[in-house]
C-alpha positions in Angstrom: 28.6 -44.3 8.0 28.2 -43.1 4.9 24.7 -45.0 4.9 23.8 -43.4 7.7 24.8 -40.0 6.8 22.7 -40.2 3.5 19.4 -41.6 5.9 19.9 -38.5 8.0 20.0 -36.3 5.1 17.1 -37.4 3.5 15.1 -37.6 6.7 16.0 -34.0 7.4 15.0 -33.1 3.9 11.5 -34.8 4.5 10.9 -32.5 7.7 12.0 -29.5 6.1 9.7 -29.9 3.5 6.9 -30.7 5.5 7.6 -27.9 7.4 7.6 -25.7 4.5 4.0 -27.2 3.8 2.7 -26.0 7.0 4.0 -22.7 6.7 2.4 -21.9 3.3 -1.0 -23.6 4.4 -1.1 -21.3 7.3 -0.6 -18.4 5.7 -2.8 -18.5 2.7 -5.9 -19.3 4.8 -9.2 -18.3 2.6 -10.4 -15.1 3.7 -14.2 -14.9 5.2 -16.1 -12.4 5.4 -15.5 -12.2 9.6 -11.9 -12.1 9.3 -10.1 -9.0 9.9 -6.3 -7.7 9.0 -4.1 -6.1 11.8 -1.5 -3.9 10.9 1.7 -5.7 12.1 -0.1 -6.7 15.1 0.3 -3.1 16.6 -2.2 -0.3 16.8 -2.6 1.3 13.9 -2.4 4.9 15.8 -4.6 7.3 13.9 -4.1 10.9 14.8 -7.8 12.0 15.4 -6.5 15.5 16.5 -9.1 18.1 15.7 -11.2 15.5 13.9 -14.9 15.3 14.8 -15.9 13.1 17.2 -19.6 11.4 18.5 -20.3 10.0 21.5 -18.1 10.3 24.6 -15.0 11.3 24.7 -13.7 9.3 27.3 -15.4 6.0 25.5 -12.7 2.9 25.4 -13.0 2.5 22.0 -12.9 4.3 18.9 -14.2 3.8 15.2 -13.1 5.5 12.4 -15.2 6.0 9.1 -12.8 6.7 6.1 -15.3 8.2 4.0 -16.0 10.2 0.8 -19.4 12.2 0.6 -19.9 11.2 -3.0 -19.4 7.5 -2.6 -22.6 5.6 -3.0 -21.5 2.4 -0.7 -20.3 5.2 1.7 -24.0 6.4 1.8 -25.2 3.0 1.8 -23.4 2.0 4.8 -24.6 5.0 7.0 -27.6 4.1 6.5 -27.7 0.4 6.9 -24.6 -0.1 10.0 -23.8 3.0 11.4 -27.4 3.7 13.1 -27.0 0.1 14.7 -23.6 1.3 15.9 -25.0 4.2 17.5 -28.1 2.2 19.1 -25.8 -0.3 20.6 -22.6 1.2 21.4 -22.2 5.1 21.0 -25.0 5.8 23.0 -24.2 3.7 25.8 -21.0 5.2 26.1 -18.9 2.2 25.1 -17.8 3.5 21.7 -16.9 7.0 20.1 -17.1 7.6 16.2 -14.8 9.4 14.1 -15.2 10.6 10.2 -12.0 11.3 7.8 -12.6 12.5 4.5 -11.5 11.2 1.8 -11.2 12.8 -2.1 -11.6 9.9 -4.3 -14.2 11.4 -6.4 -12.6 14.8 -6.9 -14.0 18.4 -6.9 -17.1 17.2 -5.9 -15.4 15.3 -3.1 -13.3 18.4 -2.2 -16.1 20.5 -2.1 -17.9 18.8 0.2 -15.4 17.7 2.7 -14.5 21.7 2.6 -18.2 22.4 3.6 -18.5 19.9 6.2 -15.1 21.0 7.6 -16.4 24.5 7.8 -19.4 23.4 9.6 -17.5 21.6 12.0 -15.4 24.5 12.3 -17.9 27.3 12.8 -21.2 25.5 14.1 -19.7 21.9 15.4 -23.1 21.4 17.1 -24.8 20.7 14.0 -21.5 18.7 12.4 -23.3 15.5 12.2 -26.5 16.6 11.3 -25.2 18.4 8.2 -23.0 15.3 7.5 -26.2 13.3 7.3 -28.0 15.6 4.8 -24.8 15.4 2.6 -25.4 11.7 2.3 -29.3 11.9 2.5 -29.1 14.3 -0.7 -26.6 11.9 -2.7 -28.7 10.9 -5.5 -28.9 7.3 -7.2 -27.4 8.3 -9.9 -23.5 9.3 -9.9 -23.7 12.4 -12.0 -22.6 15.7 -10.9 -24.5 17.3 -8.0 -22.3 18.5 -5.3 -22.4 22.5 -6.0 -21.8 25.7 -4.3 -25.4 26.3 -4.5 -26.5 22.8 -3.5 -24.3 22.9 -0.4 -25.9 26.3 0.7 -29.6 24.8 0.1 -28.6 21.9 2.3 -27.2 24.4 5.0 -30.3 26.5 5.4 -31.8 23.5 7.0 -29.4 24.6 9.9 -30.1 27.8 11.1 -26.8 28.1 13.3 -24.7 27.8 9.9 -23.7 31.5 8.8 -24.4 31.2 4.9 -21.6 33.7 3.9 -19.3 32.3 6.0 -19.8 28.8 4.4 -20.1 30.3 0.8 -16.7 32.1 1.5 -15.0 29.1 3.0 -15.7 26.8 0.2 -14.9 29.5 -2.5 -11.9 30.6 -1.0 -10.7 26.9 -0.2 -10.1 28.5 3.7 -10.7 25.0 5.3 -8.5 23.2 2.6 -6.0 22.6 5.0 -8.2 20.9 7.1 -8.8 18.5 4.4 -5.4 17.9 3.5 -4.8 16.7 6.8 -7.5 13.9 6.2 -5.5 13.6 2.9 -2.0 12.9 4.4 -4.3 10.4 7.0 -5.4 8.4 4.0 -1.7 8.1 2.8 -0.5 7.2 5.9 -2.8 4.6 6.1 -3.2 3.3 2.9 -6.7 3.6 2.3 -7.8 2.6 -0.8 -11.5 1.9 -0.7 -14.4 3.4 0.9 -16.0 3.6 3.5 -12.7 1.8 5.5 -13.6 1.2 9.2 -11.4 0.9 11.9 -12.1 -0.6 15.4 -9.0 0.5 17.5 -6.5 -1.5 15.9 -8.3 -3.6 13.5 -9.2 -2.8 10.2 -12.5 -4.6 9.2 -12.4 -6.8 6.0 -16.3 -6.5 5.1 -17.3 -3.2 6.6 -20.9 -4.4 6.2 -20.9 -7.4 8.2 -22.4 -6.1 11.4 -22.1 -9.5 13.3 -18.0 -9.1 12.8 -18.0 -5.3 13.9 -19.7 -6.3 17.2 -17.6 -9.5 17.7 -14.7 -7.1 17.5 -15.9 -4.3 19.8 -17.2 -7.0 22.2 -13.3 -8.5 22.2 -12.3 -5.3 22.5 -14.3 -4.4 25.7 -13.0 -7.3 27.1 -9.6 -6.5 26.8 -10.4 -3.2 28.3 -11.6 -5.3 31.1 -8.7 -7.5 31.4 -6.2 -4.7 31.4 
Protein backbone atom coordinates (compact mmCIF):
# COMPACT_ATOMS: atom_id res chain seq x y z
CA UNK A 1 0.00 0.00 0.00
CA UNK A 2 2.89 2.34 0.90
CA UNK A 3 4.64 1.76 -2.45
CA UNK A 4 1.38 2.40 -4.32
CA UNK A 5 0.95 5.67 -2.49
CA UNK A 6 4.50 6.74 -3.33
CA UNK A 7 3.99 5.91 -7.03
CA UNK A 8 0.76 7.89 -7.06
CA UNK A 9 2.46 10.88 -5.43
CA UNK A 10 5.31 10.79 -7.94
CA UNK A 11 2.86 10.57 -10.86
CA UNK A 12 0.83 13.46 -9.49
CA UNK A 13 3.97 15.56 -9.12
CA UNK A 14 4.96 14.86 -12.73
CA UNK A 15 1.50 15.79 -14.00
CA UNK A 16 1.49 19.06 -12.02
CA UNK A 17 4.96 19.93 -13.28
CA UNK A 18 3.90 19.27 -16.88
CA UNK A 19 0.84 21.46 -16.48
CA UNK A 20 2.98 24.28 -15.06
CA UNK A 21 5.35 24.06 -18.04
CA UNK A 22 2.42 24.26 -20.47
CA UNK A 23 1.00 27.25 -18.59
CA UNK A 24 4.31 29.13 -18.60
CA UNK A 25 4.89 28.47 -22.31
CA UNK A 26 1.36 29.51 -23.31
CA UNK A 27 1.65 32.75 -21.37
CA UNK A 28 5.05 33.76 -22.65
CA UNK A 29 4.59 33.81 -26.40
CA UNK A 30 6.91 36.14 -28.28
CA UNK A 31 5.25 39.38 -29.35
CA UNK A 32 5.01 39.89 -33.09
CA UNK A 33 3.99 42.93 -35.08
CA UNK A 34 0.48 41.63 -35.60
CA UNK A 35 -0.31 40.71 -32.03
CA UNK A 36 -2.69 42.90 -30.08
CA UNK A 37 -3.35 43.67 -26.46
CA UNK A 38 -6.78 43.62 -24.86
CA UNK A 39 -7.75 45.18 -21.56
CA UNK A 40 -9.20 42.28 -19.59
CA UNK A 41 -11.00 41.09 -22.74
CA UNK A 42 -13.62 43.76 -22.13
CA UNK A 43 -14.58 46.98 -23.87
CA UNK A 44 -12.04 49.63 -22.95
CA UNK A 45 -14.91 52.10 -22.96
CA UNK A 46 -13.26 55.41 -23.88
CA UNK A 47 -15.66 58.26 -23.17
CA UNK A 48 -15.68 60.30 -26.39
CA UNK A 49 -18.28 62.82 -25.21
CA UNK A 50 -17.33 66.19 -26.67
CA UNK A 51 -14.38 64.79 -28.61
CA UNK A 52 -13.88 65.55 -32.33
CA UNK A 53 -15.11 62.81 -34.65
CA UNK A 54 -14.31 62.34 -38.32
CA UNK A 55 -16.63 60.13 -40.33
CA UNK A 56 -20.23 59.06 -39.90
CA UNK A 57 -21.41 59.36 -36.30
CA UNK A 58 -23.16 55.99 -36.51
CA UNK A 59 -20.21 54.12 -38.02
CA UNK A 60 -19.99 50.75 -36.24
CA UNK A 61 -16.25 50.89 -35.57
CA UNK A 62 -14.37 53.63 -33.73
CA UNK A 63 -10.65 54.29 -34.00
CA UNK A 64 -9.13 56.55 -31.37
CA UNK A 65 -5.69 58.12 -31.64
CA UNK A 66 -3.97 59.39 -28.52
CA UNK A 67 -1.54 61.87 -30.07
CA UNK A 68 0.66 64.86 -29.40
CA UNK A 69 1.03 67.66 -31.97
CA UNK A 70 4.72 67.94 -31.07
CA UNK A 71 5.36 64.20 -31.50
CA UNK A 72 7.35 63.36 -34.69
CA UNK A 73 6.06 59.78 -34.66
CA UNK A 74 2.46 61.04 -34.58
CA UNK A 75 3.24 63.26 -37.56
CA UNK A 76 4.62 60.27 -39.47
CA UNK A 77 1.60 58.12 -38.56
CA UNK A 78 -0.70 60.88 -39.80
CA UNK A 79 1.17 61.02 -43.11
CA UNK A 80 1.45 57.30 -43.76
CA UNK A 81 -1.34 55.36 -42.02
CA UNK A 82 -4.18 57.82 -41.48
CA UNK A 83 -4.78 58.55 -45.22
CA UNK A 84 -5.14 54.81 -45.86
CA UNK A 85 -7.73 54.56 -43.09
CA UNK A 86 -9.67 57.46 -44.61
CA UNK A 87 -9.65 55.92 -48.07
CA UNK A 88 -10.36 52.32 -47.09
CA UNK A 89 -12.69 52.63 -44.12
CA UNK A 90 -13.71 56.13 -43.00
CA UNK A 91 -14.92 57.34 -46.40
CA UNK A 92 -16.98 54.16 -46.77
CA UNK A 93 -18.88 54.83 -43.54
CA UNK A 94 -17.55 51.77 -41.73
CA UNK A 95 -15.21 53.60 -39.35
CA UNK A 96 -15.22 56.89 -37.45
CA UNK A 97 -12.08 58.47 -36.07
CA UNK A 98 -11.42 60.49 -32.93
CA UNK A 99 -8.35 62.27 -31.58
CA UNK A 100 -7.40 62.78 -27.94
CA UNK A 101 -4.63 65.19 -26.94
CA UNK A 102 -1.57 63.92 -25.10
CA UNK A 103 0.81 66.38 -23.44
CA UNK A 104 4.08 64.47 -23.33
CA UNK A 105 6.18 67.39 -24.67
CA UNK A 106 5.34 70.04 -22.11
CA UNK A 107 4.15 73.64 -22.71
CA UNK A 108 4.20 73.38 -26.50
CA UNK A 109 1.96 70.33 -26.38
CA UNK A 110 -0.42 72.22 -24.11
CA UNK A 111 -0.46 75.34 -26.32
CA UNK A 112 -1.20 73.39 -29.50
CA UNK A 113 -3.84 71.30 -27.76
CA UNK A 114 -5.58 74.42 -26.42
CA UNK A 115 -5.47 76.00 -29.88
CA UNK A 116 -6.98 72.88 -31.45
CA UNK A 117 -9.70 72.76 -28.79
CA UNK A 118 -10.50 76.43 -29.43
CA UNK A 119 -10.84 75.81 -33.16
CA UNK A 120 -13.01 72.75 -32.50
CA UNK A 121 -15.26 74.78 -30.20
CA UNK A 122 -15.68 77.86 -32.42
CA UNK A 123 -15.00 76.56 -35.95
CA UNK A 124 -15.63 72.80 -35.89
CA UNK A 125 -15.97 72.69 -39.68
CA UNK A 126 -12.23 73.35 -40.08
CA UNK A 127 -10.97 71.46 -37.03
CA UNK A 128 -9.55 68.52 -38.98
CA UNK A 129 -7.92 70.83 -41.52
CA UNK A 130 -6.32 72.84 -38.71
CA UNK A 131 -5.33 69.55 -37.07
CA UNK A 132 -3.49 68.56 -40.26
CA UNK A 133 -1.92 72.02 -40.60
CA UNK A 134 -0.43 71.67 -37.10
CA UNK A 135 1.26 68.41 -38.00
CA UNK A 136 2.34 69.69 -41.42
CA UNK A 137 4.07 72.63 -39.74
CA UNK A 138 6.10 70.40 -37.43
CA UNK A 139 9.80 70.82 -38.36
CA UNK A 140 12.24 67.95 -38.76
CA UNK A 141 14.27 69.04 -35.74
CA UNK A 142 12.72 68.81 -32.29
CA UNK A 143 13.43 72.40 -31.23
CA UNK A 144 10.84 74.84 -29.95
CA UNK A 145 8.40 75.90 -32.65
CA UNK A 146 4.89 76.02 -31.19
CA UNK A 147 4.33 79.65 -30.20
CA UNK A 148 1.19 81.77 -30.15
CA UNK A 149 2.44 83.64 -33.21
CA UNK A 150 2.98 80.38 -35.09
CA UNK A 151 -0.46 79.07 -34.14
CA UNK A 152 -2.08 82.32 -35.32
CA UNK A 153 -0.07 82.16 -38.53
CA UNK A 154 -1.41 78.68 -39.22
CA UNK A 155 -4.95 79.79 -38.38
CA UNK A 156 -4.78 82.53 -41.05
CA UNK A 157 -5.21 79.78 -43.64
CA UNK A 158 -8.79 79.34 -42.43
CA UNK A 159 -11.05 82.43 -42.74
CA UNK A 160 -13.66 81.01 -40.38
CA UNK A 161 -11.22 81.06 -37.47
CA UNK A 162 -11.49 84.23 -35.41
CA UNK A 163 -7.88 85.27 -34.81
CA UNK A 164 -8.64 87.38 -31.74
CA UNK A 165 -10.77 84.65 -30.21
CA UNK A 166 -8.05 82.07 -30.79
CA UNK A 167 -5.35 84.32 -29.34
CA UNK A 168 -7.47 85.03 -26.27
CA UNK A 169 -8.28 81.35 -25.75
CA UNK A 170 -4.60 80.41 -25.84
CA UNK A 171 -3.25 83.30 -23.74
CA UNK A 172 -5.95 83.01 -21.10
CA UNK A 173 -6.00 79.20 -21.27
CA UNK A 174 -9.76 79.28 -21.85
CA UNK A 175 -9.85 75.77 -23.27
CA UNK A 176 -7.52 74.23 -20.70
CA UNK A 177 -10.47 72.49 -19.03
CA UNK A 178 -11.14 70.68 -22.32
CA UNK A 179 -7.51 69.59 -22.43
CA UNK A 180 -7.71 68.37 -18.84
CA UNK A 181 -10.49 66.00 -19.91
CA UNK A 182 -8.02 64.48 -22.38
CA UNK A 183 -5.33 64.30 -19.70
CA UNK A 184 -7.74 62.36 -17.49
CA UNK A 185 -8.39 59.91 -20.34
CA UNK A 186 -4.64 59.48 -20.88
CA UNK A 187 -4.23 58.67 -17.20
CA UNK A 188 -7.31 56.44 -17.00
CA UNK A 189 -6.27 54.30 -19.96
CA UNK A 190 -2.57 54.19 -19.04
CA UNK A 191 -1.36 55.79 -22.26
CA UNK A 192 2.44 55.86 -22.19
CA UNK A 193 3.41 56.26 -25.86
CA UNK A 194 2.25 58.31 -28.82
CA UNK A 195 0.62 57.57 -31.07
CA UNK A 196 -1.51 54.98 -29.29
CA UNK A 197 -4.18 53.59 -31.60
CA UNK A 198 -7.25 51.85 -30.19
CA UNK A 199 -9.85 50.11 -32.36
CA UNK A 200 -12.98 49.61 -30.26
CA UNK A 201 -11.56 47.38 -27.49
CA UNK A 202 -8.18 46.64 -29.02
CA UNK A 203 -4.91 48.48 -28.52
CA UNK A 204 -2.59 48.05 -31.49
CA UNK A 205 0.89 46.92 -30.51
CA UNK A 206 2.34 48.38 -33.70
CA UNK A 207 0.31 51.38 -34.95
CA UNK A 208 2.29 51.32 -38.21
CA UNK A 209 1.34 47.75 -39.14
CA UNK A 210 -1.48 48.60 -41.52
CA UNK A 211 -2.20 44.97 -42.39
CA UNK A 212 -2.77 44.24 -38.69
CA UNK A 213 -5.05 47.29 -38.44
CA UNK A 214 -7.07 46.09 -41.44
CA UNK A 215 -7.28 42.63 -39.92
CA UNK A 216 -8.71 43.99 -36.69
CA UNK A 217 -11.22 46.21 -38.52
CA UNK A 218 -12.33 43.32 -40.74
CA UNK A 219 -12.80 41.13 -37.67
CA UNK A 220 -14.82 43.84 -35.94
CA UNK A 221 -17.01 44.22 -39.01
CA UNK A 222 -17.61 40.48 -39.07
CA UNK A 223 -18.45 40.50 -35.36
CA UNK A 224 -21.03 43.23 -35.95
CA UNK A 225 -22.62 41.26 -38.75
CA UNK A 226 -22.86 38.15 -36.56
CA UNK A 227 -24.35 39.94 -33.56
